[in-house]
N, C-alpha and C positions, 0 to 999 in steps of 0.2 A: 545473434541479436542481443543487445543489452537491455531491451525492453520487451515486455510481453503483456498481453491482455489478461484480465482477471480470469482465473480458473474457478468455475462455479459448479457446485454440486447441488442437484435437485433431490430433495427427500419428500416424496409425494406418492400416496398410494392410489391415486386416480391416474391411470395411464394417459387418458385423454388430456387431462389438465397438465400432467408432466410434459407431454409432447408440446402442448401450447406454450408452456413456460420455456421449453428448450428453443422453440422457434423464435420467441420474443428475444431471448438472450442472444441468439445468433444474429438476429436482425440488428440488435444494438451494437454488436461487435465483440461479445465476450465468448469465452470457450466453455462449453458444457463438458465437464469431466465424466458425468454419468447421471443416471436417474435410478434412485433406489426407493423401494416402497415399504421397507420394514426397518425397525429400530436396530436389530442385531447387525445387519449388513451395513447400515449407515454408520454405526459407531466404529466398526472394523475398518471401513473404507476411509473414514475421516482420520482415524489414528494413523493409518498407513500412508495415505496420500496427502493429507493436510491441504485441502483446497483453500483458496483465498477467501471464499464466501460460500455460505450454505443457505439455500432457500429451503425453508423448513415448514412442512405442514404439521399441525399439532396432532391430528387424528390419523395415525399411520398404523400399518400392520406390525405385529410383533408384541413382545411383552412390555415394551415401554412406549410412552407417548413421545411426540416430537419435543415436548418440554423436557422430558427425562433425557432424551438424547442431547439436547442443548446443554443441560446441566452436566452431563457426563463429559462433554468435550470442552467445558469451560476452561480448564487449565491450559488447553492448547492456544487460547486467545484467538480463536477463529471467529470472526463476526457471523452472526446468524440473522437473517431476514425472514421473519415468520410471514407466511402467506396462508391464511386459514379462513374457514367459514365461521369460526367462533368469535362472536363480538362481545361476549360477556367480560365484565371487568376482572373477574377472578383469573381468567386465562392471561389477560394482559399483565396483571400484577405478577403472576408466576413467571411470565416471559421476561419481565424486568430483572429477574434474579439471574439471568443467563447473560451471554454475550450478545444481547439483543441490540441490533442497530436499526430495526424498523419492524412495523407490524401492519401488514396490508390485509384487507378483507377481500375475499374472492367476490366477483371476478376481477382480474387485473388486466389493465391495458398497458401497452408498451411504454407510453409516456410516463405513467405513474410508476412503473417498475424502474425505468431508467432514472427518474428523478429521485426515487427512494434510495437507490444504490449510490448515486452521486452525493446526495445529502448525507448519507450515512458515513461514507468515507471522508467527507469533509469534516464531519464531527470528530471522527477518529483522529484525523490530522491535527485539528485544533486541540484536542485533549492531549495528544502526545507532545505538541509544542509547549503546552503549559508545563508538562512534566519535565521536558528536556531543559527548559529554562531553569529548573531546579537542579540540573546536573544529572538527570537520569535519562538514559536512552536504552530502549529494550527491543527495538526492531532492527532488522537487517535490510529494510527496504522502505521506500516512500511510495505513496500513491499520488500520481499526478495526472491531470486530465489533458488530453491532446485531442482537439476536435470534440467529438461527442463521446469519446471512449476513455475510461480510466486505465492507466498503465501502471503496472507494478515495476518499480525500478530498484534493482539491488544497489545498495550503497557502494559496493565494490566496483560497479559498472559506471559510476559517475566519474568523469574526467576532471571537470572543474565547474565552478559556479561563478557566474558573472552578475554584478549588480546592474539593474536597468531601472533607474529612478526608484520607485517604491516597490519594484518587483525584482525577481531573480530569474536568471536563465540557467537551467541545468543542462550541461552538455554531456552526452554519452558518445560512444563511438559512432552511432548511426542516427542520432536524433537530438533534438533540442526541445526542452519543455519550459514553459513559463509558469512560475509559481508566484502567488500573491504575497509570499513571505519576503521581507526585506533581507538584505545580505547579512545583517547582524543577527537576525532571527535564524537564518540558515546556519550561521556559525555556531550558535548556541545548540542547534539541533543535531548537527553532525558530530560524530565521535572525534575528539581531538587527538587521539592517538594515530589517526590516519589522515584527517583533513587539516589543512593549514591555511590561515589567512595570510596570503603573500602581499596583499595590497588592499587598500580600502575598498576596491571594487572586485576583488577576486579571492576565491577559496579554491585550493587545488587538492586533489587526491594524491598524496605523496607517492603512492604506489604506481600512479599513472604517469609520473614525470619521466620522460625519456632522456632529457639532457638539460644541463644548466649552463647558460651563457653568463659567466661572471663579469664579462666586460659590458654587455648590453643590459645586464640585469633582467634577463628573461629566462623563462622555463619553457622547454619544448614539451608540449602535452598533445600527443597524437599529431594532428596537422596544425595545431594552434601554438601561438606564442603568448605566454601569459606573463605579464610583468611582475617583478618582485622588487619591493622597495629595498633600498640599501640597508635600512635598519633591520629588516627581516632576513636578509640574505644569509648572514652568518648563522643565525638560529636555524634556518631551514637546512643549511648544509650539515649541521650537527644532527638534525632530526633524521635526514635520509640515511645516515650511517647506521641507525639501529632499526628503522622502520622497514627497510627493504630486505 
């Protein structure tokens, strides 16, 4: 599979609430990597396994708080969604200094949890888009929604991108995803050493090209034919000599 659901770690010292969160996440469609109740094990697990998202309580077992854990893992750039009983401003302000993507107050219902996760990753995508337009790209994957579930897609697993009016369709081996980004925005976002704009409506992953038809001006990518303009053909042929 070239796509997979978000891997989520729950850091919560109340077993009953951790089980409730696990049930909600599974109902939504995400994968729960584990449930941890203390700071030491949480830091060790996160450093070793690097989940896509951490649901973090503030008041947990161990020598550190959930805020301390989030601060310790900040260099990993893993988003943290705090779910806590603390409503005081001081805790929220401290949480803002971590990789905070949301702050929910217990109890939590499925709809609010799902919405918080979706909105958080939408914000991450928007922030990265702004950075990428300045020529900076630091992630090896995209987060895209299909149905009600966010999927994490490795850039290497993208075959090509096709323009569809103001949207883009991302093709992998086994799925298609619709993004609200225009094709030009996708071009700015994707690393140029691997992805190439072959046509005004297409961007291809050069490593995924199986064949080049220089007569029809088409590229064979998996089971698809992707057009390449005459003006881009020679540049592309030179590019695949050193990319592959």
